[in-house]
Structure formats: structure tokens, C-alpha cells
C-alpha positions in Angstrom: 131.4 80.7 15.5 134.5 80.0 13.5 134.2 76.2 14.4 130.6 76.2 13.3 131.5 77.9 10.0 134.3 75.5 9.3 132.1 72.5 10.1 129.3 73.9 7.9 131.8 74.4 5.1 133.2 70.9 5.4 129.8 69.1 5.2 128.5 71.5 2.6 131.6 71.1 0.4 130.7 67.4 0.1 127.9 68.5 -2.2 129.7 71.3 -3.9 130.8 71.3 -7.5 133.8 73.2 -8.6 131.5 76.1 -9.6 129.5 76.4 -6.3 130.5 79.0 -3.8 130.0 79.5 0.0 130.3 82.8 1.8 132.6 82.5 4.9 133.8 84.7 7.7 137.1 84.3 9.6 138.0 85.9 12.9 141.0 87.0 14.9 141.6 85.5 18.3 140.0 88.6 19.9 136.8 87.7 17.9 137.1 90.7 15.6 136.2 89.9 12.1 139.4 89.3 10.1 138.1 88.6 6.6 134.9 87.6 4.7 134.3 86.4 1.2 133.6 83.5 -1.2 135.2 80.1 -1.3 134.8 77.2 -3.6 135.6 73.5 -3.2 138.6 72.8 -0.8 138.2 76.2 0.8 139.8 78.0 -2.2 139.1 81.8 -2.3 137.3 82.7 -5.5 135.3 85.9 -5.8 135.0 89.1 -3.8 136.7 89.4 -0.4 137.0 92.0 2.3 139.9 92.0 4.8 140.0 93.9 8.2 142.8 94.8 10.6 142.8 93.7 14.3 140.6 96.7 15.2 137.9 95.8 12.7 138.8 98.5 10.2 138.7 97.6 6.5 142.2 97.0 5.2 141.5 95.8 1.6 138.8 94.6 -0.7 138.8 92.9 -4.1 138.6 89.7 -6.0 140.4 86.4 -5.8 141.0 83.7 -8.4 142.2 80.4 -7.1 143.5 81.9 -3.8 145.4 84.7 -5.6 144.4 88.4 -5.8 143.1 88.9 -9.3 141.3 92.0 -10.6 140.6 95.4 -9.1 141.6 96.0 -5.5 141.4 98.8 -2.9 143.8 99.1 0.0 142.9 101.1 3.2 144.6 102.4 6.3 142.5 103.7 9.2 139.4 103.5 7.0 141.0 105.8 4.4 141.7 104.7 0.8 145.5 104.4 0.4 146.0 102.5 -2.9 143.9 101.2 -5.7 144.7 99.2 -8.8 144.8 95.8 -10.5 146.3 92.5 -9.5 147.1 89.8 -11.9 147.9 86.3 -10.5 148.6 87.8 -7.1 150.9 90.6 -8.2 150.3 94.3 -8.8 149.9 95.1 -12.5 149.0 97.9 -14.8 148.0 101.4 -13.4 147.9 102.0 -9.7 147.1 105.1 -7.6 148.3 106.0 -4.1 146.7 108.6 -1.8 147.6 110.9 1.0 145.7 110.9 4.3 143.8 114.0 3.2 142.6 112.0 0.1 144.6 113.8 -2.5 146.6 111.9 -5.1 150.0 110.8 -3.8 151.5 108.8 -6.7 150.3 107.3 -10.0 152.2 104.8 -12.2 152.3 101.3 -13.6 153.3 97.9 -12.2 154.4 94.8 -14.0 154.8 91.5 -12.2 154.5 93.4 -8.9 157.3 95.9 -9.7 157.1 99.5 -10.6 157.6 100.1 -14.3 157.7 103.0 -16.8 156.7 106.5 -15.9 155.7 107.5 -12.3 154.6 110.8 -10.8 154.1 111.7 -7.2 152.5 114.8 -5.6 152.6 116.8 -2.5 149.4 117.1 -0.3 148.6 120.4 -2.0 148.4 118.6 -5.4 151.7 120.1 -6.7 154.1 117.8 -8.4 156.7 116.3 -6.1 158.7 114.1 -8.5 158.5 112.3 -11.7 160.6 109.8 -13.6 161.0 106.2 -14.8 161.2 102.8 -13.2 162.6 99.6 -14.5 161.9 96.4 -12.6 161.2 98.4 -9.4 164.3 100.6 -9.6 164.7 104.2 -10.7 166.4 104.8 -14.0 166.8 107.5 -16.6 165.9 111.2 -15.9 164.1 112.3 -12.7 162.9 115.7 -11.5 162.1 116.7 -8.0 160.1 119.8 -6.7 159.4 121.4 -3.3 155.8 121.9 -2.0 155.6 125.3 -3.6 156.4 123.9 -7.1 160.0 125.1 -7.3 162.5 122.6 -8.8 165.0 121.1 -6.3 167.0 118.8 -8.5 167.1 116.8 -11.7 169.3 114.1 -13.1 169.8 110.5 -14.2 169.5 107.3 -12.2 170.6 103.7 -12.9 169.3 101.0 -10.6 168.0 103.7 -8.2 171.5 105.2 -7.8 172.5 108.6 -9.1 174.4 107.9 -12.3 175.0 110.6 -14.9 174.5 114.3 -15.1 172.8 116.2 -12.2 171.6 119.7 -11.4 170.6 121.1 -8.0 168.5 124.2 -7.5 167.6 126.7 -4.8 164.5 128.8 -5.4 164.5 127.7 -9.0 168.1 128.9 -9.5 170.9 126.6 -10.4 173.4 126.3 -7.6 175.5 123.2 -8.5 175.9 120.7 -11.3 178.1 117.8 -12.2 178.4 114.1 -12.8 177.7 111.0 -10.7 178.9 107.5 -11.3 177.2 105.0 -9.0 176.3 107.6 -6.4 179.9 109.0 -6.4 180.8 112.5 -7.7 183.2 112.4 -10.7 184.7 114.8 -13.1 184.1 118.6 -13.1 181.5 120.1 -10.7 180.4 123.8 -10.9 179.1 125.9 -8.1 177.1 129.0 -8.9 176.5 132.3 -6.9 173.2 134.0 -6.5 173.7 135.9 -9.8 174.1 132.6 -11.8 177.9 133.0 -12.3 180.3 130.2 -11.6 181.9 130.8 -8.2 183.8 127.6 -7.8 185.0 124.6 -9.9 185.8 121.3 -8.2 187.5 118.4 -9.9 186.7 114.8 -8.7 188.5 111.7 -9.8 186.9 109.8 -12.6 
């Protein structure tokens, strides 16, 4: 079948202009459909395509422009929607959404040139906020907050290049239990530990 399609495409392409399209299907060695979509002259992907895993389940669908993903795409795993958003010139761009296996929103945020940028927020499977903060060129930076599945704050603090860098607070059942400074993931300066009544129970000094 694949040989027939390729031969058909070869002979038909002799009469194609750059604007004409042919719909093709490609298969894995086990004869399961691998992908299907539109090509133009020289077998260049242009237009809508669907991709499948080796078991025949849909893995992604969206548009190509000159062999690169371009436009709105949906990504799947085990027939469940996992991600959706826009590609520009083969790289993720603008707003994207990710989903849990139960279909609830997992994360939402922006990409630029294929890397996470600006504000992102992620959620537990019960829709409660899990964490939120900022990315720069795919790495965490600035202030981040993290919450448990019941909505109670676990920790908050500053990142630089995805490493703890700056002031941090850690909580237990929404009560502050420890706070202090990090520099490049290393504790520095004065750290305070609090008891269940919110009073300082211990002070530890780390080298700067």
C-alpha cells in the first residue's frame, strides 16, 4: 500500500503546481497507520495532518506549513487530550494548555520560540491551584507559590534560572514554619524556625 501511494505521488507530482495538494497515508512496519495528511510538490507537508502511535491511537493533529508545524495543534496520549496550543515555524508559541488524565486543566501559560515564558499556573486534579509563577527562556524566575491538593500553601519564594535564589518561606497547614535566604540553591544568612504558636523557636546562621 505504501509503495503504491509513493508511486502515485511521484507520477502525480509531475503534473502538480506548487499550489496543488495530494492526500497521503504513511504506515509503520506493522502496517498500522502512522500519519495522514496533505503534501505539495516534492512531498512537502502543507495543510492538516493527523499522527498516530504504533497502536493506532491518535497522538497529534494540526497544520503544517512547508514541513513545519504551524498553527493550532492538539497532542494526545491514549486517546486523551494532553496539550493544545499554537506552533509557529515548528516551535510552540503563545498560549498553551495541558490536561490531566481525568480531563481537568493541568497547566496554562505562554511559550515563545518553544520555551516557557511569562506567567504559568498549574492545578491539581481537583482543580485547586498547585503552583504559579514566572518563566524566562524556559527557566523559573522571580516569585513562585506552591499549594497542596487541599489548597493550603506549602512554600513561596524567588527563583533565578530555576534555582532557589532569594527569600523563601515554608508552611505547614498554612502556618509559617521556616524562612530564610537562598543563594543559588544554598542556604545563606539568617534562617528562622517557628513553633506551632508562630513564635521563633530557633535561629540558624549560615555562611553568606
